[in-house]
C-alpha positions as CSV (number, residue, x, y, z in Angstrom):
1,K,103.3,136.6,117.3
2,H,101.4,134.2,119.5
3,A,104.4,132.0,120.0
4,E,106.6,135.0,121.1
5,T,104.1,135.9,123.8
6,V,103.6,132.5,125.4
7,C,107.2,131.1,125.4
8,D,108.9,130.9,128.8
9,E,112.6,130.1,129.0
10,N,112.6,128.2,125.6
11,P,112.9,129.9,122.1
12,W,109.6,130.9,120.5
13,T,110.5,128.4,117.7
14,E,109.8,125.5,120.2
15,V,106.3,126.5,121.0
16,R,103.9,123.7,120.1
17,Y,100.4,124.1,118.5
18,W,97.6,121.6,117.8
19,V,96.5,121.5,114.2
20,C,93.7,118.9,114.0
21,F,93.7,118.0,110.3
22,C,97.5,117.4,110.5
23,S,97.4,115.5,113.8
24,N,94.8,112.6,113.3
25,N,95.4,109.7,111.1
26,Q,92.1,109.8,109.2
27,Y,92.5,106.0,108.2
28,K,92.7,105.0,112.0
29,I,90.2,107.5,113.5
30,D,88.8,105.2,116.0
31,E,92.2,104.6,117.5
32,E,93.0,108.4,117.4
33,L,89.8,109.3,119.1
34,G,89.9,106.7,121.9
35,A,86.9,105.2,123.7
36,T,86.0,108.6,125.5
37,W,86.8,112.1,124.8
38,Q,89.3,112.2,127.7
39,E,91.3,109.5,125.7
40,S,91.3,111.6,122.5
41,S,94.6,112.7,121.1
42,F,93.4,116.3,121.1
43,Y,92.4,116.3,124.9
44,L,95.5,114.4,126.0
45,T,97.8,116.8,123.9
46,L,96.1,119.9,125.4
47,Q,96.3,118.5,128.9
48,S,100.0,117.5,128.5
49,G,101.3,121.1,129.2
50,H,103.4,121.0,126.1
51,C,100.9,122.6,123.7
52,R,100.6,126.3,123.9
53,G,97.7,126.9,121.5
54,T,95.4,125.5,118.7
55,C,95.0,126.5,115.1
56,M,91.7,126.1,113.2
57,V,91.6,126.7,109.5
58,L,88.4,128.2,108.4
59,D,86.9,128.5,104.9
60,D,84.7,131.4,103.7
61,E,81.6,129.6,105.3
62,A,83.4,128.8,108.5
63,L,82.3,125.0,107.9
64,P,84.6,123.7,110.8
65,L,82.3,125.5,113.2
66,M,79.3,123.2,112.0
67,R,81.1,120.1,113.2
68,S,80.6,118.9,116.7
69,W,84.3,117.7,117.1
70,C,85.5,121.2,116.0
71,I,83.2,122.9,118.6
72,F,84.6,120.5,121.3
73,E,88.2,121.6,120.3
74,L,87.2,125.2,120.4
75,L,85.6,124.8,123.8
76,H,88.7,123.2,125.4
77,T,90.9,125.9,123.8
78,V,88.8,128.6,125.5
79,K,88.8,126.7,128.8
80,L,92.4,126.4,128.8
81,Q,92.9,130.0,127.8
82,A,90.9,131.1,130.8
83,S,92.8,128.8,133.3
84,D,96.4,128.9,131.9
85,Q,98.0,132.2,131.0
86,A,100.8,130.3,129.1
87,F,98.2,129.0,126.6
């Protein structure tokens, strides 16, 4: 549903999302994260204008919400939602 509401002239099947556990090479995490948070793959992807949302997979205990990096991603998702109606 979300993809259908945020697509512009492109088909909804071309809407891109950030899914963290599928996006970072866990064996090269230092390279993936960069030297600063502004160089992280997550931040760069969200700022690119191509990504239209994020996806967080939660377990019964919502353990991702106990990880600082996941909270960082959530914060930037909320900030983008507030400033960009297409997100």
